[in-house]
ZADO-1210 file (C-alpha; in nm, 4 decimals, padded with zeros to 6 digits):
<atoms>
<atom x="07.4420" y="-01.0896" z="-03.8703" code="MET" pos="1"/>
<atom x="07.7081" y="-00.8478" z="-03.9920" code="ILE" pos="2"/>
<atom x="07.6895" y="-00.4708" z="-03.9612" code="GLU" pos="3"/>
<atom x="07.9259" y="-00.2726" z="-04.1766" code="LEU" pos="4"/>
<atom x="08.0776" y="00.0504" z="-04.0079" code="ARG" pos="5"/>
<atom x="08.2542" y="00.2299" z="-04.2859" code="PRO" pos="6"/>
<atom x="08.5678" y="00.4274" z="-04.1854" code="PHE" pos="7"/>
<atom x="08.4069" y="00.7475" z="-04.3064" code="ASP" pos="8"/>
<atom x="08.1081" y="00.6940" z="-04.0699" code="SER" pos="9"/>
<atom x="08.3450" y="00.6824" z="-03.7546" code="LEU" pos="10"/>
<atom x="08.3633" y="00.9563" z="-03.4966" code="GLY" pos="11"/>
<atom x="08.6831" y="01.1213" z="-03.4146" code="GLY" pos="12"/>
<atom x="08.8899" y="01.4454" z="-03.3994" code="ALA" pos="13"/>
<atom x="09.2019" y="01.5772" z="-03.5471" code="ASP" pos="14"/>
<atom x="09.4279" y="01.7367" z="-03.2730" code="HIS" pos="15"/>
<atom x="09.7244" y="01.8071" z="-03.5088" code="GLY" pos="16"/>
<atom x="09.9580" y="01.5730" z="-03.3494" code="TRP" pos="17"/>
<atom x="09.6914" y="01.3125" z="-03.3192" code="LEU" pos="18"/>
<atom x="09.4303" y="01.2166" z="-03.5746" code="ASP" pos="19"/>
<atom x="09.1938" y="00.9922" z="-03.3962" code="ALA" pos="20"/>
<atom x="08.9078" y="00.7899" z="-03.5238" code="LYS" pos="21"/>
<atom x="08.6649" y="00.6017" z="-03.2909" code="HIS" pos="22"/>
<atom x="08.4682" y="00.2898" z="-03.3755" code="HIS" pos="23"/>
<atom x="08.2779" y="00.3418" z="-03.0468" code="PHE" pos="24"/>
<atom x="08.1651" y="00.6465" z="-02.8416" code="SER" pos="25"/>
<atom x="08.4797" y="00.7939" z="-02.6901" code="PHE" pos="26"/>
<atom x="08.5977" y="01.1248" z="-02.5518" code="ALA" pos="27"/>
<atom x="08.3910" y="01.4031" z="-02.7362" code="GLY" pos="28"/>
<atom x="08.2256" y="01.1469" z="-02.9804" code="TYR" pos="29"/>
<atom x="07.8963" y="00.9978" z="-02.8554" code="HIS" pos="30"/>
<atom x="07.6619" y="00.7637" z="-03.0388" code="ASP" pos="31"/>
<atom x="07.4202" y="00.5741" z="-02.8321" code="PRO" pos="32"/>
<atom x="07.4181" y="00.3019" z="-03.1077" code="GLU" pos="33"/>
<atom x="07.7862" y="00.2613" z="-03.0812" code="ARG" pos="34"/>
<atom x="07.8697" y="00.2300" z="-02.7104" code="MET" pos="35"/>
<atom x="08.0201" y="-00.1196" z="-02.7130" code="HIS" pos="36"/>
<atom x="07.9944" y="-00.4496" z="-02.8724" code="TRP" pos="37"/>
<atom x="07.9750" y="-00.7165" z="-02.5986" code="GLY" pos="38"/>
<atom x="08.2545" y="-00.6469" z="-02.3664" code="ASN" pos="39"/>
<atom x="08.4477" y="-00.4601" z="-02.6323" code="LEU" pos="40"/>
<atom x="08.4341" y="-00.1041" z="-02.5219" code="ARG" pos="41"/>
<atom x="08.6781" y="00.0952" z="-02.7441" code="VAL" pos="42"/>
<atom x="08.8550" y="00.0576" z="-03.0791" code="TRP" pos="43"/>
<atom x="09.0514" y="00.3700" z="-03.1633" code="ASN" pos="44"/>
<atom x="09.2301" y="00.4133" z="-03.4989" code="ASP" pos="45"/>
<atom x="09.5100" y="00.6686" z="-03.3984" code="ASP" pos="46"/>
<atom x="09.7617" y="00.8398" z="-03.6252" code="THR" pos="47"/>
<atom x="10.0385" y="01.0005" z="-03.4123" code="ILE" pos="48"/>
<atom x="10.2898" y="01.2574" z="-03.5469" code="ALA" pos="49"/>
<atom x="10.6638" y="01.2079" z="-03.4916" code="PRO" pos="50"/>
<atom x="10.8029" y="01.3119" z="-03.1688" code="HIS" pos="51"/>
<atom x="10.4559" y="01.3435" z="-02.9945" code="SER" pos="52"/>
<atom x="10.2208" y="01.1369" z="-02.7956" code="GLY" pos="53"/>
<atom x="10.0087" y="01.0902" z="-02.4786" code="PHE" pos="54"/>
<atom x="10.1508" y="01.2436" z="-02.1568" code="PRO" pos="55"/>
<atom x="10.1144" y="01.0393" z="-01.8405" code="THR" pos="56"/>
<atom x="09.7553" y="00.9789" z="-01.7594" code="HIS" pos="57"/>
<atom x="09.5726" y="00.7204" z="-01.5339" code="PRO" pos="58"/>
<atom x="09.3547" y="00.4104" z="-01.6063" code="HIS" pos="59"/>
<atom x="09.1783" y="00.1548" z="-01.3948" code="ARG" pos="60"/>
<atom x="08.9602" y="-00.1468" z="-01.4519" code="ASP" pos="61"/>
<atom x="09.0239" y="-00.1850" z="-01.8320" code="MET" pos="62"/>
<atom x="09.2181" y="-00.4317" z="-02.0532" code="GLU" pos="63"/>
<atom x="09.4040" y="-00.2190" z="-02.3092" code="ILE" pos="64"/>
<atom x="09.5584" y="-00.3831" z="-02.6185" code="VAL" pos="65"/>
<atom x="09.7684" y="-00.1772" z="-02.8628" code="THR" pos="66"/>
<atom x="09.8329" y="-00.3096" z="-03.2096" code="TYR" pos="67"/>
<atom x="10.1064" y="-00.1135" z="-03.3905" code="VAL" pos="68"/>
<atom x="10.0223" y="-00.0834" z="-03.7629" code="ARG" pos="69"/>
<atom x="10.3167" y="00.1455" z="-03.8707" code="GLU" pos="70"/>
<atom x="10.5999" y="00.2965" z="-03.6850" code="GLY" pos="71"/>
<atom x="10.6461" y="00.2241" z="-03.3132" code="ALA" pos="72"/>
<atom x="10.5070" y="00.3333" z="-02.9795" code="ILE" pos="73"/>
<atom x="10.7093" y="00.3793" z="-02.6599" code="THR" pos="74"/>
<atom x="10.5334" y="00.3003" z="-02.3201" code="HIS" pos="75"/>
<atom x="10.6379" y="00.4039" z="-01.9756" code="GLN" pos="76"/>
<atom x="10.4251" y="00.3473" z="-01.6673" code="ASP" pos="77"/>
<atom x="10.4104" y="00.3857" z="-01.2823" code="SER" pos="78"/>
<atom x="10.5211" y="00.0416" z="-01.2258" code="LEU" pos="79"/>
<atom x="10.8499" y="00.1073" z="-01.3777" code="GLY" pos="80"/>
<atom x="10.7906" y="-00.0680" z="-01.7117" code="ASN" pos="81"/>
<atom x="10.9269" y="00.0795" z="-02.0177" code="LYS" pos="82"/>
<atom x="10.9144" y="-00.0754" z="-02.3721" code="GLY" pos="83"/>
<atom x="10.9100" y="00.0086" z="-02.7446" code="ARG" pos="84"/>
<atom x="10.6643" y="-00.1805" z="-02.9508" code="THR" pos="85"/>
<atom x="10.7086" y="-00.1794" z="-03.3315" code="THR" pos="86"/>
<atom x="10.4837" y="-00.2414" z="-03.6328" code="ALA" pos="87"/>
<atom x="10.3137" y="-00.5729" z="-03.6275" code="GLY" pos="88"/>
<atom x="10.3707" y="-00.6215" z="-03.2573" code="ASP" pos="89"/>
<atom x="10.1332" y="-00.5983" z="-02.9633" code="VAL" pos="90"/>
<atom x="10.1356" y="-00.4571" z="-02.6116" code="GLN" pos="91"/>
<atom x="09.8754" y="-00.5232" z="-02.3371" code="VAL" pos="92"/>
<atom x="09.8047" y="-00.3308" z="-02.0143" code="MET" pos="93"/>
<atom x="09.5834" y="-00.4619" z="-01.7409" code="SER" pos="94"/>
<atom x="09.4819" y="-00.1404" z="-01.5573" code="ALA" pos="95"/>
<atom x="09.3456" y="-00.3294" z="-01.2589" code="GLY" pos="96"/>
<atom x="09.3250" y="-00.1210" z="-00.9425" code="SER" pos="97"/>
<atom x="09.5067" y="00.1673" z="-01.1056" code="GLY" pos="98"/>
<atom x="09.8149" y="00.2586" z="-01.3232" code="ILE" pos="99"/>
<atom x="09.9441" y="00.5788" z="-01.4854" code="ALA" pos="100"/>
<atom x="10.1304" y="00.5627" z="-01.8173" code="HIS" pos="101"/>
<atom x="10.2431" y="00.7586" z="-02.1154" code="SER" pos="102"/>
<atom x="10.2637" y="00.6574" z="-02.4805" code="GLU" pos="103"/>
<atom x="10.4830" y="00.8457" z="-02.7255" code="TYR" pos="104"/>
<atom x="10.5901" y="00.8192" z="-03.0856" code="ASN" pos="105"/>
<atom x="10.9560" y="00.8887" z="-03.0483" code="LEU" pos="106"/>
<atom x="11.0353" y="00.8018" z="-03.4049" code="GLU" pos="107"/>
<atom x="11.1048" y="01.0183" z="-03.7024" code="ASN" pos="108"/>
<atom x="10.8044" y="00.8796" z="-03.8811" code="GLU" pos="109"/>
<atom x="10.4269" y="00.8721" z="-03.8227" code="THR" pos="110"/>
<atom x="10.2883" y="00.5995" z="-03.6128" code="THR" pos="111"/>
<atom x="09.9670" y="00.4309" z="-03.6634" code="ARG" pos="112"/>
<atom x="09.7945" y="00.2104" z="-03.4035" code="ILE" pos="113"/>
<atom x="09.4698" y="00.0533" z="-03.3128" code="PHE" pos="114"/>
<atom x="09.3970" y="00.0726" z="-02.9466" code="GLN" pos="115"/>
<atom x="09.1354" y="-00.1612" z="-02.8167" code="ILE" pos="116"/>
<atom x="08.9757" y="-00.1583" z="-02.4662" code="TRP" pos="117"/>
<atom x="08.7938" y="-00.4490" z="-02.3333" code="ILE" pos="118"/>
<atom x="08.6096" y="-00.4561" z="-01.9994" code="LEU" pos="119"/>
<atom x="08.7697" y="-00.6918" z="-01.7480" code="PRO" pos="120"/>
<atom x="08.5844" y="-00.9929" z="-01.5970" code="THR" pos="121"/>
<atom x="08.6361" y="-00.8589" z="-01.2495" code="THR" pos="122"/>
<atom x="08.7364" y="-00.5133" z="-01.1120" code="ARG" pos="123"/>
<atom x="09.0609" y="-00.4364" z="-00.9141" code="GLY" pos="124"/>
<atom x="09.3668" y="-00.6621" z="-00.8955" code="GLY" pos="125"/>
<atom x="09.7341" y="-00.5732" z="-00.9512" code="ALA" pos="126"/>
<atom x="09.7988" y="-00.3803" z="-01.2724" code="PRO" pos="127"/>
<atom x="10.0399" y="-00.5208" z="-01.5246" code="GLY" pos="128"/>
<atom x="10.1897" y="-00.4569" z="-01.8677" code="TRP" pos="129"/>
<atom x="10.3532" y="-00.6810" z="-02.1343" code="GLY" pos="130"/>
<atom x="10.4672" y="-00.6712" z="-02.5128" code="SER" pos="131"/>
<atom x="10.5724" y="-00.9282" z="-02.7610" code="ARG" pos="132"/>
<atom x="10.6457" y="-00.9616" z="-03.1282" code="PRO" pos="133"/>
<atom x="10.4147" y="-01.1507" z="-03.3545" code="PHE" pos="134"/>
<atom x="10.5934" y="-01.1920" z="-03.6940" code="PRO" pos="135"/>
<atom x="10.3433" y="-01.1569" z="-03.9694" code="LYS" pos="136"/>
<atom x="10.4652" y="-01.4626" z="-04.1543" code="GLY" pos="137"/>
<atom x="10.3462" y="-01.6768" z="-03.8620" code="GLU" pos="138"/>
<atom x="09.9925" y="-01.5634" z="-03.9165" code="ARG" pos="139"/>
<atom x="10.0060" y="-01.5943" z="-04.2930" code="SER" pos="140"/>
<atom x="09.6738" y="-01.7439" z="-04.4108" code="GLY" pos="141"/>
<atom x="09.5312" y="-01.8033" z="-04.0590" code="ARG" pos="142"/>
<atom x="09.4190" y="-01.6314" z="-03.7452" code="PHE" pos="143"/>
<atom x="09.6690" y="-01.6218" z="-03.4650" code="VAL" pos="144"/>
<atom x="09.5782" y="-01.5235" z="-03.1054" code="THR" pos="145"/>
<atom x="09.7623" y="-01.2183" z="-03.0012" code="LEU" pos="146"/>
<atom x="09.5989" y="-01.1537" z="-02.6501" code="ALA" pos="147"/>
<atom x="09.3754" y="-01.3826" z="-02.4643" code="SER" pos="148"/>
<atom x="09.1819" y="-01.4230" z="-02.1370" code="GLY" pos="149"/>
<atom x="09.1844" y="-01.8060" z="-02.1825" code="PHE" pos="150"/>
<atom x="09.4585" y="-02.0200" z="-02.0199" code="ASP" pos="151"/>
<atom x="09.4705" y="-02.2528" z="-02.3114" code="LYS" pos="152"/>
<atom x="09.6083" y="-01.9695" z="-02.5382" code="ASP" pos="153"/>
<atom x="09.9419" y="-02.0107" z="-02.3732" code="GLY" pos="154"/>
<atom x="10.1441" y="-01.8317" z="-02.6381" code="ASP" pos="155"/>
<atom x="09.9215" y="-01.5271" z="-02.6299" code="ALA" pos="156"/>
<atom x="09.9625" y="-01.2128" z="-02.4087" code="LEU" pos="157"/>
<atom x="09.7336" y="-01.2515" z="-02.1072" code="PRO" pos="158"/>
<atom x="09.4369" y="-01.0293" z="-02.0559" code="ILE" pos="159"/>
<atom x="09.1847" y="-01.0507" z="-01.7644" code="ARG" pos="160"/>
<atom x="08.8637" y="-01.0739" z="-01.9619" code="THR" pos="161"/>
<atom x="08.6477" y="-01.3172" z="-02.1565" code="ASP" pos="162"/>
<atom x="08.7928" y="-01.2254" z="-02.4975" code="ALA" pos="163"/>
<atom x="09.0494" y="-01.2758" z="-02.7585" code="ARG" pos="164"/>
<atom x="09.2442" y="-01.0422" z="-02.9871" code="VAL" pos="165"/>
<atom x="09.3542" y="-01.2106" z="-03.3128" code="LEU" pos="166"/>
<atom x="09.5482" y="-01.1192" z="-03.6133" code="GLY" pos="167"/>
<atom x="09.5901" y="-01.2604" z="-03.9734" code="ALA" pos="168"/>
<atom x="09.7548" y="-01.1778" z="-04.2862" code="THR" pos="169"/>
<atom x="09.5912" y="-01.2998" z="-04.6145" code="LEU" pos="170"/>
<atom x="09.7034" y="-01.2851" z="-04.9746" code="GLU" pos="171"/>
<atom x="09.4461" y="-01.1970" z="-05.2212" code="ALA" pos="172"/>
<atom x="09.2046" y="-01.4878" z="-05.2860" code="GLY" pos="173"/>
<atom x="09.2929" y="-01.6676" z="-04.9622" code="ALA" pos="174"/>
<atom x="09.0286" y="-01.7511" z="-04.6960" code="THR" pos="175"/>
<atom x="09.0850" y="-01.7872" z="-04.3201" code="ALA" pos="176"/>
<atom x="08.8209" y="-01.9349" z="-04.0879" code="GLU" pos="177"/>
<atom x="08.7655" y="-01.8694" z="-03.7107" code="TYR" pos="178"/>
<atom x="08.5215" y="-02.0671" z="-03.4887" code="THR" pos="179"/>
<atom x="08.3346" y="-01.7970" z="-03.3075" code="LEU" pos="180"/>
<atom x="08.0071" y="-01.9455" z="-03.1774" code="GLY" pos="181"/>
<atom x="07.6685" y="-01.8020" z="-03.2083" code="ARG" pos="182"/>
<atom x="07.6604" y="-01.6810" z="-02.8570" code="GLU" pos="183"/>
<atom x="07.9727" y="-01.4699" z="-02.9066" code="ARG" pos="184"/>
<atom x="08.0257" y="-01.1317" z="-03.0744" code="LYS" pos="185"/>
<atom x="08.3162" y="-01.0402" z="-03.3042" code="ALA" pos="186"/>
<atom x="08.4555" y="-00.7107" z="-03.4345" code="TYR" pos="187"/>
<atom x="08.6891" y="-00.7108" z="-03.7358" code="LEU" pos="188"/>
<atom x="08.8943" y="-00.4359" z="-03.8881" code="VAL" pos="189"/>
<atom x="09.1347" y="-00.4652" z="-04.1837" code="PRO" pos="190"/>
<atom x="09.4516" y="-00.2825" z="-04.1049" code="ALA" pos="191"/>
<atom x="09.5247" y="-00.2899" z="-04.4747" code="SER" pos="192"/>
<atom x="09.3658" y="-00.4315" z="-04.7920" code="GLY" pos="193"/>
<atom x="09.0043" y="-00.5379" z="-04.8173" code="ALA" pos="194"/>
<atom x="08.8149" y="-00.8559" z="-04.7300" code="VAL" pos="195"/>
<atom x="08.4731" y="-01.0102" z="-04.7979" code="GLN" pos="196"/>
<atom x="08.2456" y="-01.1691" z="-04.5205" code="ILE" pos="197"/>
<atom x="07.9576" y="-01.3455" z="-04.6818" code="ASP" pos="198"/>
<atom x="07.8707" y="-01.0984" z="-04.9590" code="ASP" pos="199"/>
<atom x="07.9925" y="-00.7903" z="-04.7769" code="LEU" pos="200"/>
<atom x="08.3024" y="-00.6064" z="-04.8646" code="ARG" pos="201"/>
<atom x="08.5012" y="-00.4602" z="-04.5701" code="VAL" pos="202"/>
<atom x="08.7773" y="-00.1994" z="-04.6765" code="ASN" pos="203"/>
<atom x="09.0723" y="-00.0987" z="-04.4900" code="ALA" pos="204"/>
<atom x="08.9986" y="00.0589" z="-04.1490" code="ARG" pos="205"/>
<atom x="08.6108" y="-00.0232" z="-04.1838" code="ASP" pos="206"/>
<atom x="08.4556" y="-00.2073" z="-03.8859" code="GLY" pos="207"/>
<atom x="08.2428" y="-00.5107" z="-03.9122" code="ALA" pos="208"/>
<atom x="08.0325" y="-00.6018" z="-03.6029" code="ALA" pos="209"/>
<atom x="07.9454" y="-00.9660" z="-03.6290" code="ILE" pos="210"/>
<atom x="07.7001" y="-01.1788" z="-03.4261" code="SER" pos="211"/>
<atom x="07.5067" y="-01.5058" z="-03.4498" code="ASP" pos="212"/>
<atom x="07.7760" y="-01.6628" z="-03.6545" code="VAL" pos="213"/>
<atom x="07.9189" y="-02.0134" z="-03.5838" code="GLU" pos="214"/>
<atom x="08.2140" y="-02.0092" z="-03.8040" code="ILE" pos="215"/>
<atom x="08.3498" y="-01.6809" z="-03.9369" code="LEU" pos="216"/>
<atom x="08.5069" y="-01.7024" z="-04.2895" code="ARG" pos="217"/>
<atom x="08.7022" y="-01.4221" z="-04.4204" code="VAL" pos="218"/>
<atom x="08.8251" y="-01.4013" z="-04.7843" code="THR" pos="219"/>
<atom x="09.0802" y="-01.1448" z="-04.8866" code="ALA" pos="220"/>
<atom x="08.9922" y="-00.9288" z="-05.1906" code="LEU" pos="221"/>
<atom x="09.3509" y="-00.7774" z="-05.1794" code="GLU" pos="222"/>
<atom x="09.6517" y="-00.8651" z="-04.9683" code="ASP" pos="223"/>
<atom x="09.5174" y="-00.7887" z="-04.6308" code="SER" pos="224"/>
<atom x="09.6228" y="-00.7410" z="-04.2677" code="GLU" pos="225"/>
<atom x="09.3247" y="-00.8122" z="-04.0255" code="ILE" pos="226"/>
<atom x="09.2680" y="-00.7616" z="-03.6612" code="VAL" pos="227"/>
<atom x="08.9751" y="-00.9414" z="-03.4875" code="LEU" pos="228"/>
<atom x="08.8267" y="-00.9288" z="-03.1436" code="VAL" pos="229"/>
<atom x="08.6219" y="-01.2301" z="-03.0141" code="ASP" pos="230"/>
<atom x="08.4084" y="-01.0711" z="-02.7341" code="ALA" pos="231"/>
<atom x="08.1675" y="-01.2119" z="-02.4795" code="ALA" pos="232"/>
</atoms>
């Protein structure tokens, strides 16, 4: 089963410095049919103006993955971590028992990110943060695991949940496969381009909620950059 969630159907708000679109209920947007997808709780599509951002605020008991599509985001937290994550790269924060952080676009250009929240397997635990580059050439034509709660995904950033976050870049006409399993759920968003899943076209920034699929096959209708969450 595949449910298309077109970009123009998403909730959200334009705050001037932040234009936020929400694939799931978040902040002032509430849709009882879009509360979560498995343990995937939030997928925000944020456009952040230059020299602006989110002041210090707290989190707990959430795995937060930030995928930078354009520009860069600068993170600072109560553990003393500070890092700048640029386009195509990923940062993760395990909020655990509690952490406070800020995220700013300190650049002279607009920054665009996907921020993905996944419910942790267990509550509490020491908070943590990490970031690493994922060159787009290394995921050309295939899905690469960016963040994972599975020990066997050793090259991925660790998260404390039964889920994976994956990325792929596909040239027009190319197909990538991912073994999902019928008991799992997936949520896919093209950061750019357009793809086809079965007979369904998914345009840039649309969401596709996928279930009861053993092997997910994605064909690029245009050169495309894709982000996928495999959720429990």
